[in-house]
C-alpha positions as CSV (number, residue, x, y, z in Angstrom):
1,X,101.5,108.9,97.7
2,X,104.7,108.0,96.0
3,X,106.5,104.7,95.2
4,X,110.3,104.5,95.6
5,X,113.0,101.9,96.2
6,X,113.4,100.7,99.7
7,X,116.4,102.0,101.6
8,X,118.3,100.1,104.3
9,X,117.1,102.8,106.7
10,X,113.5,101.6,106.0
11,X,114.2,98.0,107.0
12,X,112.9,98.2,110.6
13,X,109.7,100.1,109.4
14,X,109.2,97.5,106.6
15,X,109.6,94.7,109.1
16,X,106.8,96.2,111.3
17,X,104.6,97.1,108.3
18,X,104.8,93.5,107.0
19,X,104.2,92.0,110.4
20,X,101.2,94.2,111.1
21,X,99.7,94.0,107.6
22,X,99.7,90.2,107.6
23,X,98.0,90.0,111.0
24,X,94.8,90.9,109.1
25,X,95.6,89.3,105.7
26,X,93.4,86.6,104.2
27,X,96.4,84.3,103.7
28,X,99.3,84.4,106.2
29,X,101.5,82.0,108.2
30,X,102.7,84.8,110.5
31,X,106.3,84.7,109.3
32,X,106.2,87.0,106.3
33,X,108.3,89.7,108.0
34,X,111.0,87.2,108.7
35,X,110.8,86.0,105.1
36,X,111.6,89.5,103.9
37,X,114.7,89.5,106.1
38,X,115.7,86.0,104.7
39,X,115.1,87.0,101.1
40,X,117.5,90.0,101.5
41,X,120.3,87.6,102.5
42,X,119.8,85.4,99.4
43,X,121.9,85.7,96.2
44,X,118.7,86.5,94.2
45,X,117.9,89.7,96.1
46,X,117.6,92.7,93.8
47,X,117.6,95.9,95.8
48,X,116.1,97.9,93.0
49,X,113.0,95.6,93.0
50,X,112.2,96.2,96.7
51,X,109.6,99.0,96.6
52,X,107.6,100.9,99.1
53,X,104.7,103.3,98.9
54,X,105.1,106.3,101.1
55,X,102.5,108.8,102.4
56,X,103.8,111.8,104.3
57,X,107.0,110.0,105.3
58,X,105.1,106.9,106.5
59,X,105.4,103.6,104.7
60,X,101.9,102.3,103.8
61,X,102.8,99.5,101.3
62,X,105.7,97.2,100.4
63,X,106.5,94.7,97.6
64,X,109.6,92.7,96.9
65,X,110.8,90.8,93.9
66,X,113.7,88.3,94.0
67,X,115.1,85.9,91.5
68,X,113.1,82.6,91.1
69,X,114.6,79.5,89.5
70,X,112.6,77.8,86.9
71,X,113.6,74.3,86.0
72,X,112.4,74.2,82.4
73,X,112.5,71.4,80.0
74,X,115.4,73.1,78.2
75,X,117.4,74.0,81.4
76,X,117.3,76.5,84.1
77,X,116.0,80.0,83.6
78,X,115.0,82.8,86.0
79,X,111.8,84.6,86.7
80,X,111.0,86.7,89.8
81,X,109.3,85.8,93.0
82,X,106.8,88.4,94.3
83,X,107.0,88.1,98.1
84,X,105.5,89.7,99.9
85,X,103.1,92.4,98.8
86,X,101.4,94.1,101.7
87,X,99.4,97.3,102.5
88,X,98.8,98.9,105.8
89,X,95.2,98.1,106.9
90,X,94.0,101.8,106.8
91,X,95.2,102.1,103.2
92,X,93.6,99.0,101.8
93,X,91.0,99.3,99.0
94,X,92.7,102.5,97.8
95,X,94.8,100.9,95.0
96,X,98.0,101.0,97.0
97,X,98.6,97.2,96.3
98,X,97.7,97.6,92.7
99,X,100.0,100.5,92.1
100,X,102.9,98.7,93.8
101,X,102.3,95.6,91.8
102,X,102.0,97.4,88.5
103,X,105.2,99.4,89.2
104,X,107.0,96.2,90.2
105,X,105.9,94.5,87.0
106,X,107.0,97.5,84.9
107,X,110.4,97.7,86.5
108,X,110.9,93.9,86.3
109,X,110.3,94.0,82.5
110,X,112.6,97.0,82.1
111,X,115.4,94.9,83.8
112,X,114.7,92.1,81.3
113,X,112.7,89.7,83.4
114,X,109.9,87.9,81.6
115,X,107.8,86.2,84.3
116,X,106.7,86.5,87.9
117,X,105.7,83.9,90.4
118,X,104.0,84.1,93.8
119,X,102.0,82.3,96.4
120,X,98.8,84.1,97.2
121,X,95.1,84.6,97.0
122,X,93.9,83.8,93.4
123,X,90.9,86.2,93.8
124,X,93.2,89.1,94.3
125,X,96.1,88.2,91.9
126,X,94.0,87.2,88.9
127,X,93.4,90.9,88.3
128,X,97.1,91.2,87.4
129,X,97.0,88.2,85.0
130,X,98.4,85.7,87.4
131,X,97.1,82.1,87.1
132,X,98.1,78.7,88.3
133,X,101.6,77.6,87.2
134,X,100.0,74.3,86.0
135,X,98.0,76.2,83.4
136,X,101.4,77.1,81.8
137,X,102.5,73.4,82.0
138,X,104.9,74.2,84.9
139,X,104.6,71.8,87.8
140,X,104.5,73.1,91.4
141,X,106.9,71.0,93.5
142,X,106.2,72.8,96.8
143,X,103.9,71.6,99.5
144,X,101.6,74.6,98.8
145,X,98.3,73.7,97.1
146,X,98.4,74.4,93.3
147,X,95.7,77.0,93.3
148,X,97.8,79.3,95.4
149,X,101.1,78.9,93.3
150,X,100.7,81.3,90.4
151,X,102.6,82.9,87.6
152,X,102.2,85.7,85.0
153,X,104.0,86.2,81.8
154,X,105.5,89.7,81.2
155,X,106.4,88.6,77.7
156,X,103.8,86.6,75.8
157,X,104.3,82.9,75.6
158,X,107.5,82.8,77.6
159,X,106.1,80.3,80.2
160,X,104.0,78.2,77.8
161,X,107.3,77.2,76.1
162,X,109.1,76.6,79.4
163,X,107.5,73.5,80.9
164,X,109.4,71.9,83.8
165,X,108.8,72.8,87.5
166,X,109.2,75.5,90.2
167,X,109.7,75.2,93.9
168,X,108.4,78.3,95.7
169,X,109.8,78.8,99.2
């Protein structure tokens, strides 16, 4: 299995992968595949941070990171939103999601980003260091319950000094 940047020729396969993967996900609203399409149209889309895992020319996993605004006490800064991370059902529990997340975190840091945000299952994402944004002193201003709105620092103490709020959408 190999990780690579997504190509425009992958978009239809990614759409179907995300749709199918989230049919059996613990947390889903059924629109994740459309959210991927929407994120690509936004100004904060970073093509080099949309990754896929491929096994024998078949996509088995996908992750996407896009710019996330942080309204800090000293002004606006940017982190990255992880949305969505998914793995084809037959490939779950084989470290596909972990490998994608670790590679995405590494690439984000190489590009100078210092924090990641997401909405997801705390039991899964705690293994990567994610915790509630509130634990960093950052208010969640979305309608999503606080326990599911999480962040991780790629550079130590970058969020603890930030304060303010985020709106994940």
